C-alpha positions in Angstrom: -32.5 17.3 49.4 -29.7 17.4 46.8 -29.2 20.1 44.4 -29.1 19.2 40.6 -25.5 20.3 40.6 -24.6 17.9 43.5 -26.5 15.0 41.9 -24.7 15.6 38.6 -21.3 15.6 40.4 -22.2 12.4 42.2 -23.1 10.7 38.9 -19.8 11.8 37.4 -17.9 10.3 40.4 -19.7 7.0 40.0 -19.1 6.9 36.3 -15.5 7.8 36.8 -15.1 5.0 39.4 -16.7 2.4 37.1 -14.6 3.3 34.1 -11.5 3.4 36.4 -12.4 -0.1 37.5 -12.8 -1.4 34.0 -9.5 0.2 33.0 -7.7 -1.4 36.0 -9.2 -4.8 35.1 -8.1 -4.5 31.4 -4.7 -3.2 32.5 -4.4 -6.1 35.0 -5.2 -8.6 32.2 -2.6 -7.0 29.9 0.0 -7.0 32.7 -0.7 -10.7 33.4 -0.2 -11.6 29.8 3.0 -9.6 29.7 4.2 -11.3 32.9 3.5 -14.7 31.3 5.4 -13.7 28.1 8.3 -12.4 30.2 8.5 -15.8 32.1 8.6 -17.7 28.8 11.3 -15.3 27.5 13.4 -15.7 30.7 13.3 -19.5 30.2 14.9 -19.2 26.8 18.7 -19.5 26.4 20.6 -16.5 25.0 21.2 -18.5 21.8 17.4 -19.1 21.4 16.7 -15.4 22.1 19.3 -14.3 19.5 18.0 -16.7 16.9 14.4 -15.5 17.4 15.5 -11.8 17.3 17.5 -12.5 14.1 14.6 -14.2 12.5 12.2 -11.4 13.4 14.7 -8.8 12.1 14.9 -10.7 8.7 11.1 -10.9 8.5 10.8 -7.2 9.3 13.2 -6.4 6.5 11.6 -8.8 4.0 8.0 -7.6 4.4 8.4 -4.3 2.6 10.4 -5.9 -0.2 7.7 -8.6 -0.7 4.9 -6.0 -0.8 6.8 -3.8 -3.3 7.4 -6.9 -5.5 3.7 -7.7 -5.4 2.7 -4.2 -6.3 5.2 -4.1 -9.2 4.0 -7.5 -10.5 0.4 -6.2 -10.4 1.4 -3.1 -12.4 3.3 -5.3 -15.0 0.3 -7.6 -15.4 -1.8 -4.6 -16.5 0.9 -3.1 -18.9 0.6 -3.5 -22.6 3.5 -2.7 -25.0 2.7 -2.1 -28.7 5.3 -2.0 -31.5 5.0 -0.7 -35.0 2.9 2.4 -34.5 4.2 5.1 -36.8 5.9 8.2 -35.3 4.0 11.5 -35.8 5.0 14.0 -38.4 7.9 16.3 -37.6 7.0 19.7 -36.2 3.9 18.7 -34.3 3.5 20.3 -30.8 3.7 17.9 -27.8 0.0 18.0 -27.2 -0.7 17.2 -30.8 1.8 14.3 -30.7 0.1 13.0 -27.6 -3.4 13.3 -29.1 -2.1 11.5 -32.3 -0.6 8.6 -30.3 -3.8 8.2 -28.2 -6.0 8.2 -31.3 -3.8 5.5 -33.0 -3.9 3.4 -29.9 -7.7 3.7 -29.7 -8.0 2.6 -33.3 -6.0 -0.5 -32.6 -8.0 -1.3 -29.5 -11.3 -0.8 -31.4 -10.0 -3.0 -34.2 -9.3 -5.7 -31.6 -12.7 -5.1 -30.0 -11.0 -4.4 -26.6 -12.8 -2.2 -24.1 -10.5 -0.8 -21.5 -9.8 2.4 -19.6 -6.3 3.6 -20.5 -4.6 5.6 -17.8 -1.5 6.6 -19.6 0.0 6.2 -23.1 3.6 7.1 -24.0 6.5 6.1 -26.2 9.6 4.3 -24.7 13.1 5.3 -25.6 14.8 7.9 -27.7 13.5 8.8 -31.2 15.3 7.0 -34.0 14.6 7.8 -37.6 15.0 4.2 -38.7 12.1 2.6 -36.8 9.2 3.7 -34.5 9.5 3.5 -30.7 7.5 1.1 -28.6 4.3 2.4 -27.1 3.5 1.5 -23.5 -0.1 1.7 -22.1 
């Protein structure tokens, strides 16, 4: 008669053997695929290998640039620039200037009956007494 401890140890051995068998089978399939790829690679000439390596390197370098271009284009598509909004009065504190600008932008959006969630509002460029700066949303 087996003790519970011995039975548990036997089950663990069987389970370990089964998982080891599955891992060996998966590893064998992976190794077989690698061997086939290695055979194909060995059939290629040095010129073909270099050409493929160069093409892969160029693609590897191009992917991050393309992604950043797409992200930048997406940001630009959602950007609005408004001109002609009067500058706030001199002497206002920064928070008051920001509040003034946001209220003016909201008035314009309400007049145009545009419902949107504005994440950021700021003026572009240096202050010039002759004309108001552009406002970017």
